[in-house]
N, C-alpha and C positions, 0 to 999 in steps of 0.2 A: 651235408646243407643240413641233413635231419641232426647231425653234431650242433651245429651252429644254432638250430633253431631250440636244440636242449638248454645251450647254454643261455641265451638270449632267456629261455624259461622260469632256469635257474636265476638269473639276476633279478628278474621281478618277482619271484617267490624270497627270494632274502630279503628284496627293499621292503616287501608287503608285511614280512614278519617282522623286521624293524618298526615299522609301523606300529605295530601291534604293542611295543615298550613306548614309542613316543606319544600314543594317542591320549594317555592320562593328563598330558601336559598342553592339550591341543587348544586351552582358552590363552596362554601365552603366545603359542606360533600363532593363532589369528593376531593378536595385536602386533607380534613381529611383522606380519605380512602386510599391514597397516602401513608401519613405517617403511616398508620396502615399497610398495605404492608411492608413498611421498617422496622415498628417493626416485622412483621413476621417473615422476613429475616434475620434480624438480630438476632432474638432468635434460630432459626432453626441453623444459623452459628455459634454462641455461644455453641450450645450444641455439635456440631461438631466438636469443637476443643478436644474432649474427645480421639478422634480417635489420632491426634499427641502428645498430652499428654501420653497417653499408651505407645505408639512407645518410647517416649524420656526416660520417667522415669521406665517403666516397661520391656519394652524389651530392653533398652539401645542399640536403632539403631538409628544413628541420621536421619533426613529428607532427607538428600542427599543421602544416603544410600537406605533408602527404594524407593525414587523415581528413583534410577538406577537399581535396583533390580525390580522394576514393570515395568521397560522398556525394561530388557534383557526379564523377563518373556514373556511380551506380544508381543516380538519378536519372542522369543522361539515358540509361538502359532502360531503366522501368519507362520513362517517358516512351522511347523508342519503341520497345516491345508493345505498349500499351495502343500505340499508334497501329502496329501492326495487327494486333489481334482484331481490331475495329475493320480493317480490309480485309482478314480472313472474313469476318463474321458477316460481310455484305455479300462476299464472293459466296458463302455457304446458303444465303438466303436468296442470292439471284439463281441459284442453281433448282429452282422448283419450277416442274414440269407441268406444262399443259395435259392432262391425261384424256381430255376431251378433243384435243388437235389429233388428227389422222397425219402417222408418217410412213411412206412406205417402206420402211426399214426392217429388215432382219431382226426376229426377235430377240435372237442372243445378243445381237449389238446394242439394242434397246436395254438389256440388264445389265451388260457390262459398263454402259455409260452412266446407268443409276446408281449401280452400287459401288463403283471405284473412286469417282469424284468427289462424293463427300468423304471418303475416308482418306482421301490425301488431304482435304482440308481440314478436316477433324485433327489429324497427326501431328501438321503444322501449328494447330491452335493449341494444342496439348503441351507443344515444345515451347512456343512461345510464353505459355503459362508459367512452365517450370525454370524458365530463364526469369521472369520475374520474379517467381518466388526464393528463388537463390538469389538476386538482386537485392529482394526486400530485408532478406535474414541479414546478408552483409550490412545494407543501409544499418537495420535495426542495433548491431554489433559496432560499427563506426561510429553511431551518434552514441552510442554508451560509455564509448570510449573517449571519445571529444568533451563530452557533459562531466565523466565521473574520474576520467584519469589525466587527460590533457591539461587540466588546471594545475596540476602540482608539476609539470614538463616546464623546465624554464624555456624562452625563447633561443639563449643565446645556443650555437652549437657546442663550445667546450662545455659550458655547465651541463647540458643535456648527455653529453658523453661521459663526464662525470658521474649525472646520478645513474645511467646504466651502469656504471663499472660498481658502483656502491650496492645496488640491487642485485650485481651479479654475486658480490662479494657475501651480502646476506645470506643469499639463498644459497652458496655454497655453503656458508657454514651452519644453517640451517638442514642441510642434505646432509652434513658431517656427524651433525648429531641425530640426525637418524640414521645413519649406517650405525654409528657406534651403538645405540640404544636397541637397534634390532639384534646388533652380534652379539650384545651383554645378555639378551633374554635367550636368544638361538644357543647362545654358549651356555647357559643353566639347564637348558631343556637337552641339551645334549650328553654334559654331564650327568644327569641323571639317569636318562635312559641307558646309558653307556653302564651307569654303576647297576640299574637294574639287570641289564645283561648280563654283566662280570657275577653278580649274583646267584643269576638263575644256572650260569655255567657251572660254578661254583657248587651251588646244591646238586646239580646234577652230577657232578664228577663224584661227590660226597655219596651219591646214591647208588651209584657204581658198584660192581663185584671187586675183589682185589684184582683179578686175573686182568679184566678190564684195565683197571688204572695202571698196572704195571706193564701189560703189554703197550700203553700209550705212551707210556715212559714219561718220566718228571720232565724232562729237558722240552718234550712235545707239546706237553699241557703247560708249562711254562710260557713257553712260545704264543701260545693261543692267549692267555690272559696279559700278557704286555705286548710285545710285537702287534700281534691280529688286533687287538682290541685298540692300539693305538692309530692302526690304519682305520679301522672302524669309524672312532672317534671323529678323526680328520673328516673323514667323508660324510657324517653325520652333520658336520659344522657347516661344511660345503651345501649341503643340501636343505639345511636350514637359512642358509646365508646369501652367498653367491648365486646358488642355483635357483633360488627366488627371486634374489634383487635383479641381476643381471639381465634375465628374459625380461624384465618387466621396464627395465633401461630401455631393451630394446625394441619392446612393444609402443612405450611412449616414443620413440623416433619413429617408428612406421607409423603409426596413428597422427602424428602432426605431419609428417612428410606424404600422409594420403591427402591430408587436409590441403597442403600445398597442391600436389597434382600426383593424383592417385595413379594417373597411366603410367608415369616416369618410375615411379615408388614400384610398381607390378614389374616393371620391364627389369629391375634390378635383382628381381627373385628368380631370375632364370638358371643363377648356380644354384638354386638352393637343393636340387636333388643329386648334386654332383657332391656338393658339402656332404649333405647325408649318405652318401658311399661312402667317401673316404673316412668320416668317422665310425662308419660300421666297420670297415675294414680294420681300422687301427684300433679300436675297441676289442675285438677277437685277440690280435695282439699282445694287447696291454693285459688282458687277463689273464691268457697264458703266462706270459714272462710275470705278473703278479706271484701267481700260484708256485713257480719253481722259485722265486725268491724269498715267500715264507717259509718256502720247504727248507731252505738253505740257511735260512737265519735260525730253524729249529736245530740244525745239526751245528752249529755254532754254539748254543746253547749246550746241547749236548757236551761238545768238547769244554766248555768252561765248568759244567757240572762235574763232569768226571775228573777232569783236571785239581778243581775246589778239593774234591770230598778226599781225592787221593794223593794229597799234598804231602803225607809223611811219607808214602812209598818213593812218590816221583823225587824229593828230597835224598832220600836214602840212596836212591840208584842212579842219583844222577840224571834222571828221566826229563830235566826242563828242555832239552834241546829236541826230544822226541815231540814234545806236546807243544814246544812253540811252532815246530812245522806243521805238526796238523792243524795248529790254528790258523797259521799263514794260509795252509791249502785249503781249508775251508772260508777264509775270508777271502780269498782269490776267488773261490767259486761264486761268493754272495756279490763280488764285486762283478762278476762278469753277468748275473741273472741283473743284478742294478743298473747296470749300463746297456743292456738291452732295453732298459724302461725309458732310460734316459734317453738313450736316441729315437725311441718311438716318441715318446712324449715332447723332446725336440722338434721332430719333425710337424707334429702338430699345429703347432703355432703358426711358424712361418706359411704354412700351407693353407691354414685358414684364412689368413691376413691377405695372403695373396688372392685367394677366390673372392673374400670381400674387396678388394681393391677392384678386380676384374666386374663386380658386380656392381662398384658404384660407378665405373667408368661407362658401363651398360646403359645405367640411367644420365650420368653428366654429358656425355659426346651428345646424345641426340638434345638434350636439355640446351648446351652451351649454341648447338645450331639454331634452334628455336630464338634465343635471344638476340644472338649475333645478328640473324636474316630477320628478326620480326615475324616470325611466322607461329602458326599452330600447329601445322601439320607437316609429315615428310612422307614423300610417296604417294600422296594422297589418306594417309592414317593419321588421325587426329590426335596430337599428343597432349594437347592443352586446349582450353577453354578459352582463354583468353593470350594475346601476346605475353611472355614473361620479361621480367626487366633482370637486371645484376643482381638486385639486393633478394629478390626471391630465387636464384640460381645456386646464389652463396646459403642462404640458410638451407635449400634443398643438400647443398654439398655437405653443409654441419650436420647434419641430421642423419644421411646416410652413413655418415665419417663416424657419427654417433651410435650406429648397429654396429660398426666393424669393433670399435672395444669391447663392448659386453660379448662378442663372438668370439674375440681373441682370448679373453679370461675364460670363458665356457670353454674353449678348447684347450686349455692348462688343468681346466678341472676334470676333463673327461678322464684322463690316466688315474688320477685321485680316486675317482668315481668306482674303474675298474678295479682299482685295489682295495678297494673296500668292498664290493660286490665279491671279492676271492676271499678276504678277509671274514667276510659274513658267510661265507659257505663254510670255510672251514671253523668257524666258532659255532654255528648253528650243526655242524656233525657231530660237535660233541655232546651240545644241549639233544639231540635227537639220538644220541647213542643208547640203546637198551640195556641192561643189566644183563649179565647172563644167569644171575639170581635172581630168581622171580619170588614174588610174593603170592602165596596162596589166595585164591580168591574167597575160599570160605574157611578160614582159619580156624584150626581146633584150638582150645587153651590147654597151656603148657601142663603136665602132670604136678600135681604138688608134689607125689612121692617119687622120686625115679629108682625103678627096679633094675633097668639093663641099658645097655648102648650095645648098638649091633651095626657092623658092616658086612652087609649082602651081598654077594656075588656082585663086586664095585671094580667097574674098569674105568681109567681116566686117562687122557692124554690132554697137556696144555692147548692151548688153540692156537699158539704160534707155533707150536711142533705140528700139530696136524697139518696146518700150510706148507711144513718145511719139506723139500725134496728129498733130504738126507737123513734124515733120522725122527720117523715120526713110531717109534716103537711107544707102546703106551708105559704110563708111569706106573698106573697100577692095572695089574690083570689078575682078573677074579678073585679078590680079594675076598675073605671071609673071618671073619672075626667077631667074638662076642667077650664082651665085657661085664660083667655083676655090678650092680650099685655097691660103691664103697671099696671096690678092688683098685690098687695102686700099681699101674702096668706100666714096666718100663720096654719101649720099642726101640730096640736096636737095630744096628745093619749099615752097611758099607755108603759111603755119599753114592747118592743117586739111586739108594733101593726104594725109594718113595715112602719111609716113615715118617717124615714131616708131609708129605700131601696127605698121606691117609688121614692124621690128626685132625688136617685143617679142613678135611670136609664135615668136619663135626659143627664148628660155629658158621658154616657155609661160607666160607673165603671161597670157595669152588663147590659146582655141584657135579657130582658123578655123571659120564655118560653114559655109563650102565649099571642097575642093581640100585640100592637103597641104604641109607645110613638111620636106621631106626631108633628110637627111644621110646622106652616100654612097649616095644611092636607095632609103633607109629612112626610113617616116615618123617623125617625132620622137616622135609618142604611142605608138611601140611599144618606148621605152627606159624606166627608170626615170628618173622626175623629179631624184631625188637623185644620180643619175649623168649627164643631161644637164647639170643646173645646175653642177655642179662641173667641166665643160669650158668653160662659159660667163665671162665677167667681164662688170661694166656697172658704166659711169658715166655718173649722170643729170646732167640739169640742175637738178633740186633735190638738192643734196649733203646726204643725212641723215649726222650724225655722232651719234653716243651720246655722254651725259655721262661720259666715262670720259678716259683719257691719249691721248696722239697714239701712241702704242706699240701699245694696245690695241685701237685704231681702225683700224690697220694689221693687225694681227691677226685681225680678225676675217674676212678674207678665207681664213687657214686656221690656224684656232687652235692647230695643233701647229709653227707655225715656231716657229724658236729665235729668241733675240734677234738674234744674228748675221745672219740671212737677213733678219730686219725691218729692220736697221741698214742694210744692202745695198740692198733696194725702197728705203726712204728716200731714201737718196742716187740712185738711178737715177731715181725720181720727182721731186727737188728738194726733197724736205722736208726733208732736213738744212740745207738752205741759210736757212729761217728758224728750224727748232726750234734749230740753235744759238746763236741770237741771242734766245731766250726761257729764263726762268728752267725751270728741271729738264728742259730739252731735251725728249727724246722721251716724258718722263714727265709733261709738262705737261698738265694738265687743261683739255680744252678746253670745257668747258661744257654748258648744254643746246643740242641741235643744232648745237653749234659754234660758240655766238655770240662765242665770246672769239679767235676767229679770222676771218681777212677771207674773202673768198669764193673768190680765187686759193688762199689757204692751204688752205682745204678741201676743192677739186676736189683740188688735187695729194695730199693724203693719200686721198683717194676712188680716185686714180688708183693711187696705191700700193697700197690695200687689191686692186683687181681685178690687178695685175700680181703681186703674192703668191701669188696663186692658181694664176698660172702658166697661163692658161687656152688653150686651141685655139682659141677663138672669143672678140673683144673688142666691146665694144657701146658706145661713146661718143654716148648722147643729149643733143644740145646741150650738152656737157658744159663748153664755154667760154663760154657766150652771154651768161654775168652776172659775167666775170670781167675784170682789167684786160688790156692787152695784154701785160705783163711775161709774166705769168702764163701766159698764151695760149701765146706762144711757148716759154717752159719745157717747158708740158705735150706743144707738138707736138714739141721734141726729145726728150722722154723716149718718145712714141711711136714717135718713127722709130728709136731704138734698139731698143725694144722688138717692134716690127711683123715683123721679116724672121721669115717660117716662122708668122706666124699670121695665122689671117685676120679682119680689123679690117672694121666698120661703124661711120661716123661720120657723125652724122646734125648739120648744122653750117648755119646763115644767112650765114655767115661764110666763104667758100673764099678764104684766102690762098694766097701763095707758099709760107709753111712748111707747110702741108698739100699743096699739089699737087707738092711734092719728092718725095715718099714714095707719093702715093696711085695706085692702078691705075688705077681709073677712076669715072666717077660715074656716078650714075643720078639722072634728073630725074623726080620725080612730081606730079599734078597731078590732083585732083579724085579721089583714090583708085585712079588708075592709073598704070602705069609708060609714060611718054609717050619717053623717050631715055636710054640710055647709050651709053656709052664716054668714052673721054680727053678732056681737058679743050680740047685742041687741037683735036678733030674737033667737041664740041659747040658751041664758041665761034663757029662757022660754019654749024653745019647745024639748030642748034635754038633757033627763037625763044623758048621758053618759058626756057630756061637764061641766053639773052643777058638778057633783062628782069631776072632775079634779080641777074645780075651788073650791070646798070646802076643798078639800085634800090642795092645794095650800093656803089657808088661814090658814088652822090648821097648816100647816109646818110653816110658818111664824110668827105664834103668840106661837109656842111652845117655 
């Protein structure tokens, strides 16, 4: 029960948070609410047309005759009740007791007679006055109809019937225009609110640290931005449209039905608690099933992403069948989850309709008894103030049936609302996620002159690895390393030794679990992230270029750079060498992820992007591991020219002469520790791990 309360609270909280994004457009929603009220009134009025239709077609009574008869009836009632009032007044005055007359009666009896008799008469007097008041109001309304509306109604029965149908058709047209207007207004608000939520979610993701983003996964994030957003948008559309309009339509029918006979209408609500319980039970099942379905859709996105990104490997190894089977399996799982929702959703509508019909019958069976027997009460219980006729019963049925239609539509909406609640929770879980890399509350200014970079007692384990029961060994274990400003340090080691993780702590892609990364003896967590990263340039192994021109991809390093500065950097990074040979030069579009260029060309653009930033610290993370030797030589040549006066970290598996020419020293890592550091000439004689790495490199080149 506590879990159910928590789920309900989560739903309310999610919808309350959605309201925050809708609130700026509240004026539009107020206008749409006005149109929803018009729709509801026209809906109830259209159903009330059953009354004159039955009068004209079934009973053969013209509206003029009916109104005149009702006027006469109410005048007779008023006259009759006024006569009754006179008699009651005479009785009240005749109850005067002569206080001087002595009667040998007990004191209690005298007090009882004096107290009770006038009260009964006064109560009857009040009832008669109330009946006169009701009849007077009805008489006033009937005379207004007679003088204002009936002159426009023809006397011929067929002409009257045709006029009623014409009015009904016109009212339906107006109702349709109101529905259209309301849906357009609500649709605009929904799109604006969804856009605001999507932008907020995107901003939040971009504010997360690199580890949190990679832990979440591209496919999972794409699912939140596409499928979940679609579910949210559909729910918001319903909340502003049907969820406002349909209850108002039902309310209009209830009000009209109450005006006809409030006792029978109230009797029809005996099933309301049962309907509420059914909806509550169905809602719990729907939300749970919706969450499972969305998780399954995330796995489909993941399968698609892996298959498309690995298409070359799939083709080369004839792996299409394996991926088809996996995709088929994930789709079957999604089908199972979706069908559970379909089954629950399909059960909702007939259940609601059945309960609604039972509610109608509860009211109509007594109503039919009153009409056919000409009575106003059953078993001594008064159910009508006056005998009902067939026309009154007919309009009562039409109005109660009019309640079931909105109820049926709302039952189909309920499942979508639960899906919306589940989608909102998933989306807001991204918005609420806190970055593992925090900004300093009192940031220090970044130093003007770089003196040293120091890794002090660093321990680090990835968050996913911490949660793993199989392998939670630390990636970095008590690492200590100090690099002076202007040094060019080559970091080497086997795969998994922690070399990339170590340097990735410097731009704060992650923060260490223990220890500190220091710049000029100050913890980098004391600097603003923006200031820190503005002084660091990164060239990674996976060169990510944007679907734009070469020029704009280089400009990404410093958006304010001029064309001349970009051309100078392009020349320095040897980008101009190939750019001059392709159409449009620097204005050539590199395509999605730079697929129009070779790996070496992409890496040179990435280097130019980093150089344009003019950083004091430059990080190259396996930047030349997947490119041709010619591009590698050109990149090393560019680095040799750019490195002086900067602190450079180069992570590599390949230690060539072109690197050793300008490298200051080499750091050797193994199993998350720094095992040796020094120049090449020293390590080649003193470090067995370094010797093994060089031997493996020689064997690889000779193979």
